[in-house]
C-alpha positions as CSV (number, residue, x, y, z in Angstrom):
1,M,0.0,0.0,0.0
2,D,1.2,3.6,-0.6
3,R,3.0,5.3,2.1
4,R,3.5,9.1,1.8
5,S,4.8,11.8,4.1
6,F,2.0,13.4,6.1
7,L,0.9,17.0,6.2
8,K,0.9,18.4,9.7
9,H,-1.9,20.7,10.8
10,T,-1.1,23.5,13.3
11,G,-2.9,24.9,16.4
12,A,-3.6,24.2,20.0
13,V,-5.2,21.2,21.6
14,A,-5.5,19.2,24.9
15,G,-4.1,15.7,24.7
16,A,-1.6,13.5,26.5
17,A,2.0,12.3,26.1
18,I,2.8,8.7,25.4
19,L,6.3,7.3,25.1
20,P,7.6,3.9,24.1
21,A,7.5,1.1,26.6
22,T,10.5,2.1,28.8
23,L,8.7,5.4,29.7
24,A,5.1,4.3,29.3
25,G,4.5,4.4,33.1
26,R,5.5,8.1,33.3
27,A,3.5,8.9,30.3
28,M,0.3,7.3,31.7
29,A,0.8,9.3,34.9
30,A,1.0,12.5,32.9
31,E,-2.2,11.7,30.9
32,M,-4.1,14.8,29.7
33,R,-1.5,17.2,30.9
34,P,0.9,18.2,28.0
35,T,1.3,21.8,27.1
36,V,0.2,23.2,23.8
37,Q,3.6,22.9,22.2
38,D,3.9,19.2,23.1
39,I,1.2,18.3,20.5
40,P,1.9,19.6,17.0
41,A,-1.6,19.0,15.4
42,V,-5.3,19.7,15.8
43,P,-7.9,17.1,15.0
44,P,-11.5,18.4,14.8
45,T,-13.5,18.8,17.9
46,L,-17.2,18.0,17.9
47,P,-19.3,20.2,20.2
48,P,-22.1,18.7,22.3
49,G,-24.8,19.3,19.7
50,A,-22.9,17.7,16.9
51,L,-21.9,14.8,19.1
52,K,-25.5,14.1,19.9
53,A,-26.6,14.3,16.3
54,S,-23.9,12.3,14.6
55,L,-22.7,9.8,17.1
56,A,-25.7,9.1,19.4
57,P,-26.6,5.6,18.1
58,L,-22.9,4.4,18.3
59,L,-22.5,6.1,21.7
60,D,-25.6,4.4,23.0
61,R,-24.0,1.0,22.0
62,A,-20.8,1.9,23.7
63,R,-22.7,2.9,26.9
64,A,-24.5,-0.5,26.8
65,A,-21.1,-2.2,26.4
66,L,-19.8,-0.4,29.5
67,D,-22.8,-1.6,31.5
68,A,-22.4,-5.2,30.1
69,N,-18.7,-5.5,30.8
70,G,-18.7,-4.1,34.4
71,A,-15.3,-4.2,36.1
72,A,-13.5,-5.3,32.9
73,V,-13.5,-1.6,31.8
74,A,-11.8,0.2,34.7
75,Q,-11.9,3.8,33.3
76,R,-15.2,5.2,32.4
77,D,-14.6,8.9,31.8
78,R,-13.9,8.5,28.1
79,V,-14.7,6.0,25.3
80,A,-13.4,5.6,21.8
81,L,-15.8,5.1,18.9
82,A,-14.8,3.7,15.5
83,D,-17.6,4.6,13.2
84,F,-17.0,2.4,10.2
85,S,-20.2,3.5,8.5
86,A,-18.2,6.5,7.3
87,P,-15.5,6.3,4.5
88,S,-11.9,6.3,5.5
89,S,-11.5,9.8,4.1
90,Q,-13.5,11.2,7.0
91,Y,-12.6,11.7,10.7
92,R,-14.4,8.6,12.0
93,F,-12.4,7.7,15.1
94,H,-13.8,9.6,18.0
95,I,-12.5,9.8,21.6
96,V,-15.5,11.1,23.6
97,D,-15.4,12.8,26.9
98,L,-18.5,11.4,28.5
99,Q,-18.8,14.1,31.1
100,A,-18.3,17.1,28.8
101,G,-20.2,15.5,25.9
102,R,-17.3,16.5,23.5
103,A,-15.2,14.4,21.1
104,M,-11.8,14.6,19.5
105,S,-12.0,13.1,16.0
106,Y,-9.3,11.4,13.8
107,L,-8.7,9.5,10.6
108,V,-8.4,5.7,11.1
109,A,-7.7,2.8,8.8
110,H,-9.8,-0.3,8.4
111,G,-8.4,-3.7,7.5
112,L,-7.4,-4.9,4.0
113,G,-9.7,-7.9,4.5
114,S,-12.6,-5.7,5.2
115,D,-12.2,-3.7,1.9
116,P,-10.4,-5.9,-0.7
117,D,-11.2,-3.6,-3.6
118,H,-9.8,-0.6,-1.6
119,S,-13.0,1.4,-2.1
120,G,-12.4,3.5,1.0
121,F,-15.5,1.9,2.7
122,L,-15.4,-1.0,5.2
123,Q,-17.5,-3.8,3.5
124,S,-17.4,-6.5,6.1
125,F,-16.0,-7.5,9.5
126,S,-14.1,-10.6,10.5
127,N,-12.8,-12.1,13.7
128,E,-10.9,-14.9,11.9
129,P,-7.2,-15.2,12.1
130,N,-5.3,-14.2,8.9
131,S,-8.4,-12.5,7.6
132,L,-6.6,-9.1,7.7
133,A,-10.1,-7.7,8.5
134,T,-11.4,-5.2,11.1
135,S,-13.4,-6.8,13.9
136,Q,-16.5,-5.2,15.3
137,G,-17.5,-4.9,18.9
138,A,-16.2,-3.7,22.3
139,Y,-12.5,-3.7,23.2
140,V,-10.7,-2.6,26.3
141,S,-7.5,-0.8,25.9
142,G,-4.3,-2.3,27.4
143,E,-0.7,-1.4,27.8
144,V,1.4,0.9,25.6
145,Y,4.5,-0.6,24.1
146,D,7.1,0.1,21.5
147,G,6.2,-2.0,18.5
148,V,7.2,-2.4,14.8
149,H,5.3,0.9,14.0
150,G,6.5,2.7,17.2
151,A,4.2,3.5,20.1
152,A,1.2,1.2,20.1
153,M,-1.5,0.1,22.5
154,R,-2.8,-3.4,23.0
155,L,-6.5,-4.2,22.8
156,V,-8.5,-7.1,24.3
157,G,-11.7,-8.0,22.5
158,L,-14.7,-8.3,24.9
159,D,-17.2,-9.8,22.4
160,P,-17.5,-13.1,20.3
161,T,-17.1,-10.9,17.3
162,N,-13.6,-9.7,18.3
163,N,-12.3,-12.1,21.0
164,N,-9.4,-13.1,18.7
165,A,-7.9,-9.6,18.8
166,D,-5.0,-10.4,21.1
167,M,-4.1,-13.6,19.1
168,R,-4.4,-11.6,15.9
169,A,-2.2,-8.8,17.4
170,I,-5.0,-6.2,16.8
171,V,-3.7,-2.9,18.3
172,V,-3.8,0.8,17.9
173,H,-0.7,2.2,16.1
174,S,0.2,4.7,13.5
175,A,1.5,4.5,9.9
176,P,2.2,7.1,7.2
177,Y,-0.7,5.9,5.0
178,V,-3.1,7.5,7.4
179,S,-2.8,11.2,7.0
180,E,-4.6,14.3,5.5
181,D,-1.9,14.3,2.8
182,H,-2.7,10.7,1.8
183,V,-6.5,11.6,1.7
184,A,-5.7,14.6,-0.4
185,T,-3.7,12.5,-2.9
186,W,-5.7,9.3,-3.0
187,G,-9.2,10.2,-1.7
188,K,-8.8,7.8,1.2
189,V,-6.4,6.4,3.7
190,G,-4.5,3.1,3.3
191,R,-5.6,-0.2,4.8
192,S,-4.2,-2.0,7.8
193,N,-4.0,-5.7,8.7
194,G,-7.0,-5.2,10.9
195,C,-5.4,-2.7,13.4
196,F,-6.8,0.6,14.3
197,V,-4.2,2.8,12.5
198,V,-4.0,6.5,13.0
199,A,-1.7,9.3,11.7
200,P,1.9,9.3,13.0
201,H,1.7,13.0,14.1
202,L,-1.4,12.3,16.2
203,V,-0.6,8.8,17.7
204,T,0.8,10.4,20.9
205,Q,-2.4,12.2,21.5
206,V,-4.7,9.3,20.6
207,L,-2.9,6.9,22.9
208,G,-2.7,9.5,25.7
209,L,-6.5,10.3,25.5
210,L,-7.4,6.6,25.3
211,G,-5.0,5.3,27.9
212,P,-5.3,1.8,29.5
213,G,-8.5,0.4,30.8
214,R,-11.0,2.3,28.5
215,L,-13.6,1.1,26.1
216,L,-13.1,1.2,22.3
217,Y,-16.3,0.3,20.4
218,A,-16.2,-0.4,16.6
219,A,-19.3,-0.8,14.5
220,K,-21.0,0.0,11.2
221,L,-24.5,1.2,11.8
Protein backbone atom coordinates (compact mmCIF):
# COMPACT_ATOMS: atom_id res chain seq x y z
CA MET A 1 0.00 0.00 0.00
CA ASP A 2 1.15 3.58 -0.61
CA ARG A 3 3.00 5.37 2.15
CA ARG A 4 3.53 9.12 1.73
CA SER A 5 4.75 11.81 4.06
CA PHE A 6 1.99 13.36 6.12
CA LEU A 7 0.90 17.00 6.18
CA LYS A 8 0.89 18.38 9.70
CA HIS A 9 -1.86 20.72 10.83
CA THR A 10 -1.10 23.49 13.32
CA GLY A 11 -2.89 24.88 16.37
CA ALA A 12 -3.66 24.24 20.03
CA VAL A 13 -5.25 21.19 21.61
CA ALA A 14 -5.46 19.24 24.85
CA GLY A 15 -4.10 15.72 24.74
CA ALA A 16 -1.58 13.48 26.47
CA ALA A 17 2.00 12.31 26.07
CA ILE A 18 2.77 8.67 25.36
CA LEU A 19 6.29 7.33 25.09
CA PRO A 20 7.63 3.90 24.12
CA ALA A 21 7.54 1.05 26.58
CA THR A 22 10.47 2.14 28.75
CA LEU A 23 8.71 5.40 29.66
CA ALA A 24 5.08 4.30 29.32
CA GLY A 25 4.46 4.44 33.07
CA ARG A 26 5.47 8.07 33.35
CA ALA A 27 3.46 8.93 30.27
CA MET A 28 0.32 7.34 31.68
CA ALA A 29 0.76 9.28 34.91
CA ALA A 30 0.96 12.51 32.89
CA GLU A 31 -2.16 11.73 30.89
CA MET A 32 -4.11 14.78 29.69
CA ARG A 33 -1.46 17.23 30.94
CA PRO A 34 0.85 18.21 28.05
CA THR A 35 1.33 21.85 27.10
CA VAL A 36 0.22 23.20 23.74
CA GLN A 37 3.66 22.89 22.21
CA ASP A 38 3.85 19.19 23.15
CA ILE A 39 1.24 18.30 20.51
CA PRO A 40 1.84 19.57 16.97
CA ALA A 41 -1.57 18.98 15.38
CA VAL A 42 -5.25 19.68 15.78
CA PRO A 43 -7.95 17.13 15.04
CA PRO A 44 -11.52 18.38 14.75
CA THR A 45 -13.51 18.81 17.94
CA LEU A 46 -17.21 17.99 17.87
CA PRO A 47 -19.28 20.23 20.19
CA PRO A 48 -22.05 18.67 22.29
CA GLY A 49 -24.80 19.31 19.71
CA ALA A 50 -22.86 17.74 16.85
CA LEU A 51 -21.86 14.82 19.05
CA LYS A 52 -25.47 14.06 19.91
CA ALA A 53 -26.63 14.27 16.30
CA SER A 54 -23.91 12.28 14.59
CA LEU A 55 -22.73 9.76 17.14
CA ALA A 56 -25.69 9.12 19.43
CA PRO A 57 -26.55 5.61 18.11
CA LEU A 58 -22.94 4.44 18.32
CA LEU A 59 -22.46 6.09 21.69
CA ASP A 60 -25.59 4.33 22.96
CA ARG A 61 -24.02 1.01 22.00
CA ALA A 62 -20.80 1.94 23.73
CA ARG A 63 -22.66 2.86 26.92
CA ALA A 64 -24.48 -0.47 26.80
CA ALA A 65 -21.12 -2.21 26.38
CA LEU A 66 -19.80 -0.37 29.45
CA ASP A 67 -22.75 -1.64 31.46
CA ALA A 68 -22.42 -5.18 30.10
CA ASN A 69 -18.71 -5.50 30.83
CA GLY A 70 -18.67 -4.11 34.36
CA ALA A 71 -15.28 -4.16 36.04
CA ALA A 72 -13.53 -5.29 32.85
CA VAL A 73 -13.47 -1.61 31.83
CA ALA A 74 -11.85 0.24 34.72
CA GLN A 75 -11.86 3.77 33.30
CA ARG A 76 -15.25 5.23 32.36
CA ASP A 77 -14.58 8.92 31.78
CA ARG A 78 -13.86 8.53 28.06
CA VAL A 79 -14.66 6.02 25.31
CA ALA A 80 -13.37 5.63 21.76
CA LEU A 81 -15.83 5.11 18.91
CA ALA A 82 -14.79 3.75 15.51
CA ASP A 83 -17.64 4.66 13.15
CA PHE A 84 -17.05 2.39 10.18
CA SER A 85 -20.24 3.50 8.45
CA ALA A 86 -18.18 6.50 7.29
CA PRO A 87 -15.54 6.30 4.54
CA SER A 88 -11.87 6.29 5.46
CA SER A 89 -11.46 9.82 4.11
CA GLN A 90 -13.50 11.16 7.03
CA TYR A 91 -12.59 11.70 10.67
CA ARG A 92 -14.39 8.61 11.97
CA PHE A 93 -12.43 7.65 15.10
CA HIS A 94 -13.80 9.65 18.01
CA ILE A 95 -12.56 9.84 21.58
CA VAL A 96 -15.52 11.03 23.60
CA ASP A 97 -15.38 12.80 26.94
CA LEU A 98 -18.53 11.38 28.52
CA GLN A 99 -18.77 14.11 31.14
CA ALA A 100 -18.31 17.10 28.83
CA GLY A 101 -20.13 15.50 25.91
CA ARG A 102 -17.36 16.44 23.49
CA ALA A 103 -15.25 14.40 21.11
CA MET A 104 -11.84 14.62 19.45
CA SER A 105 -11.99 13.08 15.97
CA TYR A 106 -9.30 11.41 13.87
CA LEU A 107 -8.67 9.53 10.65
CA VAL A 108 -8.42 5.75 11.11
CA ALA A 109 -7.74 2.85 8.76
CA HIS A 110 -9.77 -0.32 8.43
CA GLY A 111 -8.43 -3.72 7.47
CA LEU A 112 -7.45 -4.86 3.99
CA GLY A 113 -9.68 -7.91 4.43
CA SER A 114 -12.63 -5.65 5.19
CA ASP A 115 -12.22 -3.73 1.92
CA PRO A 116 -10.45 -5.96 -0.64
CA ASP A 117 -11.21 -3.61 -3.54
CA HIS A 118 -9.83 -0.61 -1.62
CA SER A 119 -13.03 1.37 -2.08
CA GLY A 120 -12.41 3.44 1.03
CA PHE A 121 -15.46 1.91 2.69
CA LEU A 122 -15.46 -0.98 5.15
CA GLN A 123 -17.46 -3.76 3.48
CA SER A 124 -17.41 -6.48 6.15
CA PHE A 125 -16.00 -7.45 9.53
CA SER A 126 -14.19 -10.63 10.50
CA ASN A 127 -12.76 -12.12 13.68
CA GLU A 128 -10.94 -14.91 11.86
CA PRO A 129 -7.16 -15.26 12.13
CA ASN A 130 -5.32 -14.22 8.95
CA SER A 131 -8.41 -12.45 7.61
CA LEU A 132 -6.60 -9.07 7.71
CA ALA A 133 -10.03 -7.64 8.51
CA THR A 134 -11.38 -5.25 11.10
CA SER A 135 -13.41 -6.83 13.90
CA GLN A 136 -16.51 -5.19 15.34
CA GLY A 137 -17.56 -4.89 18.95
CA ALA A 138 -16.24 -3.72 22.30
CA TYR A 139 -12.56 -3.71 23.20
CA VAL A 140 -10.74 -2.65 26.34
CA SER A 141 -7.47 -0.80 25.87
CA GLY A 142 -4.32 -2.26 27.37
CA GLU A 143 -0.69 -1.38 27.82
CA VAL A 144 1.37 0.93 25.66
CA TYR A 145 4.47 -0.64 24.12
CA ASP A 146 7.11 0.08 21.50
CA GLY A 147 6.22 -2.03 18.45
CA VAL A 148 7.19 -2.34 14.81
CA HIS A 149 5.37 0.91 14.04
CA GLY A 150 6.54 2.73 17.16
CA ALA A 151 4.24 3.50 20.09
CA ALA A 152 1.22 1.20 20.10
CA MET A 153 -1.54 0.09 22.46
CA ARG A 154 -2.77 -3.45 22.99
CA LEU A 155 -6.48 -4.23 22.75
CA VAL A 156 -8.52 -7.06 24.27
CA GLY A 157 -11.74 -8.01 22.49
CA LEU A 158 -14.71 -8.36 24.83
CA ASP A 159 -17.24 -9.81 22.36
CA PRO A 160 -17.52 -13.04 20.35
CA THR A 161 -17.05 -10.87 17.26
CA ASN A 162 -13.58 -9.69 18.32
CA ASN A 163 -12.30 -12.08 21.00
CA ASN A 164 -9.39 -13.11 18.76
CA ALA A 165 -7.96 -9.58 18.87
CA ASP A 166 -5.03 -10.46 21.12
CA MET A 167 -4.16 -13.57 19.12
CA ARG A 168 -4.38 -11.55 15.89
CA ALA A 169 -2.26 -8.73 17.37
CA ILE A 170 -4.97 -6.16 16.75
CA VAL A 171 -3.72 -2.93 18.31
CA VAL A 172 -3.82 0.84 17.94
CA HIS A 173 -0.72 2.16 16.15
CA SER A 174 0.23 4.68 13.49
CA ALA A 175 1.44 4.53 9.90
CA PRO A 176 2.19 7.14 7.20
CA TYR A 177 -0.67 5.87 5.00
CA VAL A 178 -3.10 7.46 7.44
CA SER A 179 -2.83 11.22 7.00
CA GLU A 180 -4.56 14.25 5.54
CA ASP A 181 -1.93 14.28 2.80
CA HIS A 182 -2.75 10.71 1.83
CA VAL A 183 -6.46 11.55 1.67
CA ALA A 184 -5.73 14.65 -0.44
CA THR A 185 -3.74 12.55 -2.91
CA TRP A 186 -5.76 9.32 -3.03
CA GLY A 187 -9.18 10.25 -1.67
CA LYS A 188 -8.85 7.73 1.18
CA VAL A 189 -6.34 6.39 3.67
CA GLY A 190 -4.48 3.11 3.27
CA ARG A 191 -5.57 -0.20 4.76
CA SER A 192 -4.23 -2.02 7.79
CA ASN A 193 -4.01 -5.71 8.65
CA GLY A 194 -7.00 -5.23 10.93
CA CYS A 195 -5.45 -2.77 13.39
CA PHE A 196 -6.84 0.64 14.25
CA VAL A 197 -4.20 2.78 12.53
CA VAL A 198 -4.02 6.54 13.03
CA ALA A 199 -1.75 9.31 11.74
CA PRO A 200 1.85 9.32 13.03
CA HIS A 201 1.67 12.98 14.08
CA LEU A 202 -1.39 12.23 16.25
CA VAL A 203 -0.62 8.82 17.74
CA THR A 204 0.86 10.41 20.87
CA GLN A 205 -2.38 12.25 21.45
CA VAL A 206 -4.66 9.32 20.61
CA LEU A 207 -2.87 6.90 22.92
CA GLY A 208 -2.75 9.48 25.68
CA LEU A 209 -6.45 10.27 25.52
CA LEU A 210 -7.43 6.62 25.26
CA GLY A 211 -5.05 5.33 27.91
CA PRO A 212 -5.29 1.82 29.42
CA GLY A 213 -8.51 0.39 30.77
CA ARG A 214 -10.98 2.26 28.54
CA LEU A 215 -13.59 1.08 26.08
CA LEU A 216 -13.11 1.20 22.32
CA TYR A 217 -16.26 0.35 20.38
CA ALA A 218 -16.18 -0.40 16.65
CA ALA A 219 -19.27 -0.83 14.50
CA LYS A 220 -20.94 -0.02 11.19
CA LEU A 221 -24.48 1.18 11.81
